[in-house]
N, C-alpha and C positions, 0 to 999 in steps of 0.2 A: 711688325706688328701682329697679324694674324697668328703666326706660328707661336707666338707668347701667348696668346689669348687662349688658344688650343691646348698648349702644355699646362696653362695654368687650370683649366677645366677637367683635364684628365689628372691633373694633383688633385683637386678638390674631390673629383667623385671616388677616386682611391680611399683618400684619406676620412671621407665624412663617415659618419654613423647614424643611422636611423634606427627607429623603434617602433611598432606597432603600437596605437594609443587602444587602450581597453576602456571599454565603456561599458559600465554597470546599469544595466535595466532593471527597476524596481517596478515589474508589472508582473503579476501574477498568470495574466492570460500569456503574455510572450514567454514567461517562464516555463509555463504547463508545456504550450507548444514545442518548446525545445527540448525538454524532457521525454516527450512522447516521440520525437524525432529519433534521439538517442536511442530511447528503447527498442523503437522499431528497427533500427540498424543492428542494434545488438542482437536482437530475436532472430534476425534474418543469418547473421554469422554465425551465432551457438546452435539455433535450430536447424536449418537448412544446410548450411555449408558443412557444419561439423558434423551434427549427429546424424541428420537424413542421409545427406550426400558422402558422409564419411570424407571430407575434403583433406582430413589431415593423414589419410593412407593414400598409399600407390598401390594400382591393382595393373595386373597382367592377365592375358587370356591364355588359354592351354593349347598346347601342340602335341597330339599323341600320336601313338603307333598300337595295332593290336595284332597279336597272333594267336590263332586258334588251332588247337588238336583234340578232335572227337576219339574215344576209344569205347568200345562195348561190341559186343558179337551178340546175332540174334539168332534163334533155330525155328523154322518152318517147317512143318508136317501138315500139307493139304493135299486134296485129290489134284489140285490145279498144278503145283510144284512138286509133289513128294516131299521127302526130306533134304533139306537144304541150309547149311549154315551161312549168314550175311555176315560180312563185317565192314569195316569203316570205309574199305574201297569200294564196297557194293552200294551202300545207302549215303555215303555224303556226296552229293551231286551239285556243281563240280567240286573237285576235291581241293579248290583254292579261290576264295571270293575275298573282297574287299571289306574287312569289318564286319564279316556275316558268315553265317553258314546253313545248309540245307540239310535234314536229317529225313531221309524218306521213310514214312511209316504205313503206307499202304500202295498198293499197286493193281493195275489192271494189265495183264502182258498178252500180246498177239505174236504167237510165232510161227516162224517160215514163211514170213513175207516175202515174195518176189513180183518183179513188177511185171504185169500182164493186164489182161483183159477180165471184168467180172462185175455183175449188177451191183448198181450201188445200192444203199440202205434205204428202204423205205422211210424212215425217220427224216432222212435228210430233204424229201420234198421232192423226190425225181420219180413219181409214180407214172406209169405209163400205159397206154392199151395199144400203140402203134410206133412206127419209127418216126412218125411227124411231129410225136410230143417231144422228141430228143433233138437238141441242136447240136449238130456235129462240131467239135472243136471248142464248145462253152466251157471256160473253167468259171464256175460259182465259188463264192468263199464258202458256201455250206454243201459242197461236194466234196467227195474222196479225191477226185481226180479230174480228169481231161473225159468230157462226153465223147463217145464214138459215133454219136446218132443212131444207135441201135436199140430196139425196146426189146429186152429179155426178160425169160423166168427169172424171178429171184427165189419165189417157193411157190407150192401149189395155191394157186386162185391170185399171187400176186406178180406184178411184172414191175420192173423199174428199167431206167437208162444204164446202159452200158457204160464203163468208164475204165479208162488206162489209168491204173491206179497200183499201189501195192497190195496185191492180194494175197491171201484173205483180207477182207477189211477188218477194223476193230469194230466188232457188234456188240460187246459186252458192254452196258451203260451202267449197271449197278456194281457201286464198290464193294469190296468184301466187306462183312461186318461178323464178328471183330475184324479189328486191322491185322494183316498178315504181320507187320512188323511192330506190335504192340510191345516185344521186347525192350524197344528202343527207350522206353522208359527209364532204364536203369543204365542207358548209356551215360558216360560222363564226359565233360568238356573242360579243357585245360585254357584259361584265358589269359595271356600274358599282354600287360598294357604297360607301356612305357610313356611316360609324361615328360614336357620340359615347358618352363615358363622361361623365354629366352630372355625377357627385360630384366631379370634377376640371375638369371643363367643357374638355375637350378633345376635338377632333373630327379626323376625317383621312377619305380616302376611298383605295381602292385604284389610283385613277389616279396615280401617286405626282408629286411636285413637277419632277421631273428628267425628264417623259414629255412631250414636246412631240407638238404634232399631227400633224407630220410622221412621227414615229416611229409613233403610234399608226397611221397610215394602212397600214403595212407589217409590222408585229411580229405575230406569232402565239406563243402561250404554248408555249415549251419547259422542260422541267423542269431542264435544266443550263444552255442558252444565254439564254431569254428566261424566267426565272421569277416576273417580277413583270409581264408582259404579260397586258393584262384581257382579251386577244381569244382565243378557243379554237376550235381546228377541232374539230367534233364527233366526226370519226374518233379523234382523238387522246385525247378523253375516254374514251370507250369502250374503246380500247387498255389505258388505264391502269387499268381494272374487272379485266382480266384477260379480257374478251370481243373475241369477231370482229364488225364494224360489220356484214357483211352477213348474218351469222346473226341478230344480233339485230333487223335491218329487217324480217324476215320477219314475225313476229308482234308485235313490240314489246317494250318494258320499262320499267323506271324507273331512272334513274341519278341519284344525288345527287353536288352540288358543293358540296364543303364547304369555307368560307373562315373560316380560324382566325385571331385578332387575339390574340396574347399580347403586351402592352405594359409597358416598365418606364420609368415617367416621370422615373425618376433618370437615365437615361440621355439621349442625342439622339433627338429625334422622328424623326429619318431611320431611326433602327433598329427601328420601329414599322412593319412593313410585314406583309401577308397572306402567309398559307402555304394553298397549293391542294390540295386531296386528292380524290378522286374514287372513288365505290363504287357497285355495284350493290346496288339496295335490293329488288327483287323477288325472287321465289324462281329461282335460275338453276339448278336440279337439272333436268337433261334428261330424267332418268326421268320426273319429274311431268308427265304429259300431259293432265292435266284442268284446263280453263281456264288456258292459259298465255300469255304476254305480258300486252300493254297494247292494247285496241281500245274503239272506241264506234262509234254512228250519228249521222249528222247529215244533213240534205236542204237543197237549194237548190231554190227554188220560184219560177214562173213560169206564164204563160198560154201555152197553145198557140195556133196557127192558129185554132180554133174558140173561143176564149176561155175554155177550160176549164182551173181549175187544175190545173198539172202538177209534179212533181216529180222530180228524180234523187236517189236515197237512197245514201250514200255509209257503207261500213263501213271506217274509218279504222283502220289499225294503225300504230304509231308509238312515238318513244320521249319519255316524259316526264321532264322535267328538272328534279330540285328543288334549289333551290339555299339553304343553309343556313349561317346566319353566325353564329359562337359566340365567345369569348374572353373574356379578362379583362384588367384593369390594375392592376398595384402600384406604390405610390408609397412612399418612406421620407422621404429627406433634402427633396424638393422639397414636402413635403406639410407637414413640420416647419417648414421657413422660411415657409409660407402661413400656417399656424396661428399661427405668433409673429407674423407680419405683422398679422393680423386682428386677434389678441388685444390686439397694442401699441395699434392704433390705435382699437380700441373702448376701450380704457383711457383715452385720450387724450381721445376725444370723451366719455366720463361725466365728465371733470374740467372739460369746459368749454371744450377748447382745440379748434382748428382746425390739423390738424399735416398738410401732405403728405408722405408717406412714399415717397420717391423712391429716387434710386441710391444715395444716400447711406447709407439704413438698410439696403437691399440689401448693401451692401459690409461692414455692422457684422455682419449677420447671419452672412454667411459667414466 
Protein backbone atom coordinates (compact mmCIF):
# COMPACT_ATOMS: atom_id res chain seq x y z
CA UNK A 1 0.00 0.00 0.00
CA UNK A 2 2.69 2.55 0.81
CA UNK A 3 4.39 1.73 -2.51
CA UNK A 4 1.17 2.39 -4.38
CA UNK A 5 0.72 5.77 -2.65
CA UNK A 6 4.28 6.72 -3.44
CA UNK A 7 3.83 5.93 -7.12
CA UNK A 8 0.64 7.95 -7.25
CA UNK A 9 2.36 10.92 -5.62
CA UNK A 10 5.18 10.79 -8.15
CA UNK A 11 2.73 10.62 -11.07
CA UNK A 12 0.72 13.53 -9.69
CA UNK A 13 3.94 15.61 -9.32
CA UNK A 14 5.07 14.86 -12.88
CA UNK A 15 1.73 15.47 -14.53
CA UNK A 16 0.53 18.47 -12.57
CA UNK A 17 0.84 22.04 -13.95
CA UNK A 18 1.08 25.25 -12.01
CA UNK A 19 1.37 28.91 -12.92
CA UNK A 20 2.12 31.99 -10.83
CA UNK A 21 -0.74 34.30 -10.01
CA UNK A 22 -0.33 37.89 -11.20
CA UNK A 23 -1.73 40.54 -8.93
CA UNK A 24 -2.36 43.99 -10.36
CA UNK A 25 -1.98 46.66 -7.68
CA UNK A 26 -3.42 50.02 -8.66
CA UNK A 27 -1.46 52.17 -6.29
CA UNK A 28 0.57 55.15 -7.52
CA UNK A 29 3.06 55.00 -4.65
CA UNK A 30 3.83 51.30 -5.14
CA UNK A 31 3.98 51.73 -8.92
CA UNK A 32 6.38 54.67 -8.60
CA UNK A 33 8.69 52.70 -6.28
CA UNK A 34 8.65 49.78 -8.73
CA UNK A 35 9.61 51.98 -11.68
CA UNK A 36 12.34 53.73 -9.67
CA UNK A 37 13.91 50.38 -8.76
CA UNK A 38 13.82 49.34 -12.42
CA UNK A 39 15.35 52.67 -13.46
CA UNK A 40 18.18 52.30 -10.93
CA UNK A 41 19.00 48.78 -12.18
CA UNK A 42 18.86 49.90 -15.82
CA UNK A 43 21.06 52.95 -15.11
CA UNK A 44 23.63 50.77 -13.34
CA UNK A 45 23.83 48.35 -16.27
CA UNK A 46 23.99 51.01 -18.98
CA UNK A 47 25.95 53.74 -17.18
CA UNK A 48 28.42 51.82 -15.04
CA UNK A 49 28.80 48.37 -16.59
CA UNK A 50 28.56 49.26 -20.28
CA UNK A 51 29.65 52.92 -20.66
CA UNK A 52 32.07 53.53 -17.77
CA UNK A 53 33.55 50.05 -17.24
CA UNK A 54 33.08 48.98 -20.90
CA UNK A 55 31.90 45.59 -19.75
CA UNK A 56 31.00 44.61 -23.29
CA UNK A 57 34.69 44.69 -24.23
CA UNK A 58 37.45 42.21 -23.46
CA UNK A 59 40.89 43.60 -22.50
CA UNK A 60 44.44 42.28 -22.25
CA UNK A 61 47.73 43.73 -20.95
CA UNK A 62 50.87 44.09 -23.02
CA UNK A 63 54.04 41.98 -23.12
CA UNK A 64 56.97 43.60 -24.89
CA UNK A 65 60.69 43.54 -25.62
CA UNK A 66 63.01 46.43 -26.55
CA UNK A 67 66.21 46.39 -28.61
CA UNK A 68 68.30 49.58 -28.80
CA UNK A 69 71.13 50.67 -31.09
CA UNK A 70 72.86 54.08 -30.85
CA UNK A 71 74.92 55.56 -33.69
CA UNK A 72 77.03 58.69 -34.07
CA UNK A 73 80.55 60.07 -33.66
CA UNK A 74 81.82 63.10 -31.75
CA UNK A 75 85.12 64.96 -32.23
CA UNK A 76 86.88 66.49 -29.23
CA UNK A 77 89.80 68.92 -29.41
CA UNK A 78 90.68 70.25 -25.96
CA UNK A 79 93.78 70.95 -23.94
CA UNK A 80 93.17 67.96 -21.68
CA UNK A 81 92.38 65.44 -24.41
CA UNK A 82 93.92 66.79 -27.57
CA UNK A 83 92.29 65.62 -30.78
CA UNK A 84 90.14 62.56 -30.27
CA UNK A 85 87.22 60.90 -32.01
CA UNK A 86 84.52 59.23 -29.90
CA UNK A 87 82.17 56.57 -31.29
CA UNK A 88 79.43 54.41 -29.78
CA UNK A 89 81.96 52.00 -28.23
CA UNK A 90 83.35 54.93 -26.20
CA UNK A 91 80.26 56.81 -25.02
CA UNK A 92 77.65 54.02 -24.58
CA UNK A 93 78.30 52.66 -21.08
CA UNK A 94 77.62 49.82 -20.57
CA UNK A 95 77.09 48.64 -24.14
CA UNK A 96 73.96 46.62 -23.23
CA UNK A 97 71.18 47.41 -20.72
CA UNK A 98 67.61 46.26 -20.24
CA UNK A 99 65.19 48.73 -21.89
CA UNK A 100 67.57 51.65 -21.31
CA UNK A 101 70.84 53.16 -22.49
CA UNK A 102 73.34 55.73 -21.22
CA UNK A 103 75.07 58.29 -23.43
CA UNK A 104 78.13 60.01 -21.95
CA UNK A 105 78.11 63.76 -22.69
CA UNK A 106 80.80 65.09 -20.34
CA UNK A 107 83.66 63.68 -18.27
CA UNK A 108 86.52 64.28 -15.85
CA UNK A 109 89.55 62.07 -16.51
CA UNK A 110 92.40 61.17 -14.12
CA UNK A 111 95.21 59.35 -15.91
CA UNK A 112 98.10 57.07 -14.88
CA UNK A 113 96.75 56.01 -11.49
CA UNK A 114 98.68 53.28 -9.69
CA UNK A 115 98.22 51.84 -6.21
CA UNK A 116 100.54 53.56 -3.76
CA UNK A 117 100.78 56.15 -0.98
CA UNK A 118 99.76 59.79 -1.43
CA UNK A 119 98.29 62.64 0.66
CA UNK A 120 94.50 62.74 0.98
CA UNK A 121 92.64 65.67 -0.58
CA UNK A 122 91.90 68.54 1.83
CA UNK A 123 88.26 68.68 0.71
CA UNK A 124 87.68 65.21 2.16
CA UNK A 125 88.19 66.48 5.71
CA UNK A 126 91.45 64.76 6.65
CA UNK A 127 93.66 67.76 7.37
CA UNK A 128 96.20 67.17 10.12
CA UNK A 129 99.09 68.68 12.03
CA UNK A 130 100.73 65.47 13.28
CA UNK A 131 100.52 61.69 12.93
CA UNK A 132 98.26 61.55 15.99
CA UNK A 133 95.47 63.10 13.90
CA UNK A 134 95.53 60.15 11.47
CA UNK A 135 94.24 56.72 12.57
CA UNK A 136 96.15 53.93 10.84
CA UNK A 137 93.90 51.45 9.04
CA UNK A 138 90.86 53.71 9.13
CA UNK A 139 88.50 53.28 6.18
CA UNK A 140 86.10 56.17 5.88
CA UNK A 141 83.36 56.55 3.22
CA UNK A 142 84.62 60.07 2.54
CA UNK A 143 88.25 59.01 2.14
CA UNK A 144 89.93 58.00 -1.11
CA UNK A 145 91.64 54.99 0.47
CA UNK A 146 93.00 53.50 3.71
CA UNK A 147 94.76 55.82 6.17
CA UNK A 148 98.36 54.84 6.87
CA UNK A 149 98.63 56.82 10.14
CA UNK A 150 101.07 59.41 8.75
CA UNK A 151 100.54 63.15 8.39
CA UNK A 152 102.23 64.36 5.19
CA UNK A 153 102.48 67.58 3.21
CA UNK A 154 99.79 68.07 0.59
CA UNK A 155 101.13 71.44 -0.58
CA UNK A 156 102.72 74.50 0.91
CA UNK A 157 100.99 75.27 4.21
CA UNK A 158 98.57 72.30 4.08
CA UNK A 159 99.05 68.83 5.56
CA UNK A 160 96.70 65.87 5.21
CA UNK A 161 96.66 62.23 6.25
CA UNK A 162 98.45 59.82 3.94
CA UNK A 163 96.32 57.11 2.29
CA UNK A 164 96.94 53.87 0.46
CA UNK A 165 94.94 54.45 -2.71
CA UNK A 166 95.00 54.84 -6.48
CA UNK A 167 97.39 57.76 -6.90
CA UNK A 168 97.32 60.49 -8.06
CA UNK A 169 93.87 61.09 -6.60
CA UNK A 170 91.02 62.62 -8.60
CA UNK A 171 91.45 66.31 -7.77
CA UNK A 172 89.35 68.03 -10.44
CA UNK A 173 85.95 68.94 -9.05
CA UNK A 174 84.57 71.26 -11.75
CA UNK A 175 83.10 69.62 -14.84
CA UNK A 176 84.09 71.01 -18.27
CA UNK A 177 81.86 73.74 -19.65
CA UNK A 178 80.78 73.48 -22.45
CA UNK A 179 80.31 69.73 -22.37
CA UNK A 180 83.11 67.80 -24.07
CA UNK A 181 80.70 65.52 -25.93
CA UNK A 182 78.05 68.10 -26.74
CA UNK A 183 78.06 66.68 -30.26
CA UNK A 184 75.97 63.79 -28.90
CA UNK A 185 73.00 66.02 -29.67
CA UNK A 186 73.15 64.69 -33.24
CA UNK A 187 73.46 61.02 -32.29
CA UNK A 188 70.56 58.80 -33.32
CA UNK A 189 69.01 55.78 -31.63
CA UNK A 190 67.07 52.97 -33.29
CA UNK A 191 64.44 51.50 -30.97
CA UNK A 192 62.98 48.15 -31.99
CA UNK A 193 59.91 47.30 -29.93
CA UNK A 194 58.06 44.00 -30.25
CA UNK A 195 54.72 43.64 -28.45
CA UNK A 196 52.28 40.82 -27.87
CA UNK A 197 48.82 40.49 -26.34
CA UNK A 198 48.84 36.81 -25.30
CA UNK A 199 45.13 36.46 -24.59
CA UNK A 200 44.28 37.28 -28.22
CA UNK A 201 47.49 35.86 -29.76
CA UNK A 202 48.14 39.24 -31.39
CA UNK A 203 51.70 40.45 -32.09
CA UNK A 204 53.16 43.53 -33.70
CA UNK A 205 56.31 45.68 -33.74
CA UNK A 206 57.01 49.38 -34.10
CA UNK A 207 58.78 48.87 -37.43
CA UNK A 208 55.50 48.85 -39.33
CA UNK A 209 54.89 46.62 -42.38
CA UNK A 210 54.99 49.59 -44.77
CA UNK A 211 58.51 50.60 -43.63
CA UNK A 212 61.20 49.47 -46.06
CA UNK A 213 64.93 49.00 -45.48
CA UNK A 214 65.76 52.02 -47.67
CA UNK A 215 63.29 54.21 -45.76
CA UNK A 216 64.77 53.08 -42.43
CA UNK A 217 68.22 54.26 -43.52
CA UNK A 218 67.08 57.85 -44.11
CA UNK A 219 64.13 58.58 -41.81
CA UNK A 220 64.33 60.40 -38.46
CA UNK A 221 61.37 60.70 -36.10
CA UNK A 222 59.36 63.91 -36.47
CA UNK A 223 56.13 64.54 -34.59
CA UNK A 224 54.27 65.77 -37.68
CA UNK A 225 56.17 64.50 -40.73
CA UNK A 226 57.56 61.12 -39.58
CA UNK A 227 55.51 60.05 -36.52
CA UNK A 228 56.18 56.31 -36.98
CA UNK A 229 59.90 56.33 -37.79
CA UNK A 230 61.68 54.30 -35.04
CA UNK A 231 64.93 56.29 -35.33
CA UNK A 232 65.24 59.25 -32.96
CA UNK A 233 67.71 62.13 -32.77
CA UNK A 234 68.82 62.63 -29.15
CA UNK A 235 68.58 66.41 -29.45
CA UNK A 236 64.96 66.14 -30.60
CA UNK A 237 64.08 63.86 -27.68
CA UNK A 238 65.49 66.31 -25.14
CA UNK A 239 63.85 69.29 -26.84
CA UNK A 240 60.41 67.64 -26.58
CA UNK A 241 60.86 67.43 -22.79
CA UNK A 242 61.29 71.22 -22.65
CA UNK A 243 65.05 71.14 -21.95
CA UNK A 244 68.09 72.28 -23.91
CA UNK A 245 70.50 69.50 -24.81
CA UNK A 246 73.72 71.48 -24.26
CA UNK A 247 72.61 72.48 -20.76
CA UNK A 248 71.51 68.96 -19.88
CA UNK A 249 74.79 67.55 -21.26
CA UNK A 250 76.87 69.39 -18.62
CA UNK A 251 75.80 67.28 -15.62
CA UNK A 252 73.45 64.75 -17.17
CA UNK A 253 69.93 63.64 -16.35
CA UNK A 254 67.30 60.96 -16.92
CA UNK A 255 64.87 60.99 -19.87
CA UNK A 256 61.89 58.69 -20.34
CA UNK A 257 60.95 57.43 -23.82
CA UNK A 258 57.32 56.30 -23.53
CA UNK A 259 55.81 53.99 -26.16
CA UNK A 260 52.04 53.64 -25.93
CA UNK A 261 50.04 50.93 -27.69
CA UNK A 262 46.24 51.17 -27.53
CA UNK A 263 44.74 48.75 -30.02
CA UNK A 264 41.19 47.80 -31.01
CA UNK A 265 41.17 44.35 -32.59
CA UNK A 266 37.71 44.95 -34.07
CA UNK A 267 39.40 47.35 -36.47
CA UNK A 268 42.14 46.82 -39.01
CA UNK A 269 45.54 45.75 -37.64
CA UNK A 270 47.11 48.66 -39.54
CA UNK A 271 45.41 51.05 -37.09
CA UNK A 272 47.33 49.52 -34.18
CA UNK A 273 50.35 51.85 -34.16
CA UNK A 274 52.71 53.16 -31.45
CA UNK A 275 52.55 56.65 -29.97
CA UNK A 276 55.80 58.19 -28.69
CA UNK A 277 56.15 60.73 -25.90
CA UNK A 278 59.21 61.96 -23.97
CA UNK A 279 59.56 63.14 -20.35
CA UNK A 280 62.30 64.34 -18.04
CA UNK A 281 62.31 61.89 -15.12
CA UNK A 282 64.87 63.38 -12.71
CA UNK A 283 64.55 66.67 -10.83
CA UNK A 284 64.86 69.54 -13.31
CA UNK A 285 64.58 72.36 -10.73
CA UNK A 286 67.58 74.64 -11.32
CA UNK A 287 67.38 75.84 -7.72
CA UNK A 288 68.19 72.33 -6.45
CA UNK A 289 72.00 72.43 -6.40
CA UNK A 290 72.61 69.36 -4.17
CA UNK A 291 73.70 66.32 -6.21
CA UNK A 292 72.17 67.36 -9.53
CA UNK A 293 72.32 65.43 -12.78
CA UNK A 294 73.49 61.86 -13.44
CA UNK A 295 77.09 60.65 -13.16
CA UNK A 296 79.20 57.67 -12.15
CA UNK A 297 82.83 56.55 -12.26
CA UNK A 298 84.49 53.73 -14.13
CA UNK A 299 88.10 52.82 -14.94
CA UNK A 300 90.15 51.41 -17.82
CA UNK A 301 93.04 49.19 -16.71
CA UNK A 302 96.35 48.45 -18.40
CA UNK A 303 100.02 47.82 -17.60
CA UNK A 304 102.61 50.58 -17.90
CA UNK A 305 106.07 50.14 -19.37
CA UNK A 306 107.35 48.86 -16.02
CA UNK A 307 104.66 46.14 -15.96
CA UNK A 308 102.74 47.77 -13.12
CA UNK A 309 98.95 47.79 -13.14
CA UNK A 310 97.73 51.25 -14.10
CA UNK A 311 94.34 52.72 -14.74
CA UNK A 312 92.59 55.77 -16.15
CA UNK A 313 89.69 56.89 -13.94
CA UNK A 314 86.75 58.54 -15.69
CA UNK A 315 83.92 60.37 -13.98
CA UNK A 316 81.20 60.19 -16.63
CA UNK A 317 78.32 62.65 -16.87
CA UNK A 318 75.54 61.83 -19.27
CA UNK A 319 71.91 61.16 -20.07
CA UNK A 320 70.21 57.92 -19.15
CA UNK A 321 67.29 57.10 -21.44
CA UNK A 322 64.62 54.79 -20.00
CA UNK A 323 62.29 53.12 -22.54
CA UNK A 324 58.86 52.36 -21.06
CA UNK A 325 56.28 50.38 -23.06
CA UNK A 326 52.64 50.28 -21.96
CA UNK A 327 49.20 49.88 -23.47
CA UNK A 328 46.12 47.71 -23.73
CA UNK A 329 44.02 45.96 -26.33
CA UNK A 330 40.23 45.84 -26.56
CA UNK A 331 38.12 43.37 -28.45
CA UNK A 332 34.34 42.84 -28.97
CA UNK A 333 33.09 41.41 -32.27
CA UNK A 334 36.26 39.54 -33.20
CA UNK A 335 36.43 37.96 -29.78
CA UNK A 336 32.76 36.96 -29.86
CA UNK A 337 33.23 35.32 -33.27
CA UNK A 338 36.33 33.52 -32.01
CA UNK A 339 34.55 32.32 -28.87
CA UNK A 340 31.60 31.13 -30.95
CA UNK A 341 33.91 29.19 -33.27
CA UNK A 342 35.73 27.61 -30.36
CA UNK A 343 32.56 26.60 -28.53
CA UNK A 344 30.98 25.24 -31.70
CA UNK A 345 34.10 23.26 -32.62
CA UNK A 346 34.31 21.91 -29.07
CA UNK A 347 30.68 20.84 -29.20
CA UNK A 348 31.17 19.01 -32.49
CA UNK A 349 34.28 17.32 -31.16
CA UNK A 350 32.45 16.23 -28.00
CA UNK A 351 29.82 14.53 -30.16
CA UNK A 352 32.49 12.41 -31.77
CA UNK A 353 32.70 14.20 -35.12
CA UNK A 354 35.62 15.87 -36.77
CA UNK A 355 34.61 18.98 -38.62
CA UNK A 356 36.86 21.49 -40.31
CA UNK A 357 35.53 25.00 -39.64
CA UNK A 358 36.61 27.09 -42.59
CA UNK A 359 35.40 29.96 -44.63
CA UNK A 360 31.81 28.69 -44.78
CA UNK A 361 31.40 28.88 -40.98
CA UNK A 362 33.05 32.29 -40.91
CA UNK A 363 30.49 33.60 -43.39
CA UNK A 364 27.64 32.10 -41.33
CA UNK A 365 28.92 33.79 -38.17
CA UNK A 366 29.22 37.13 -39.92
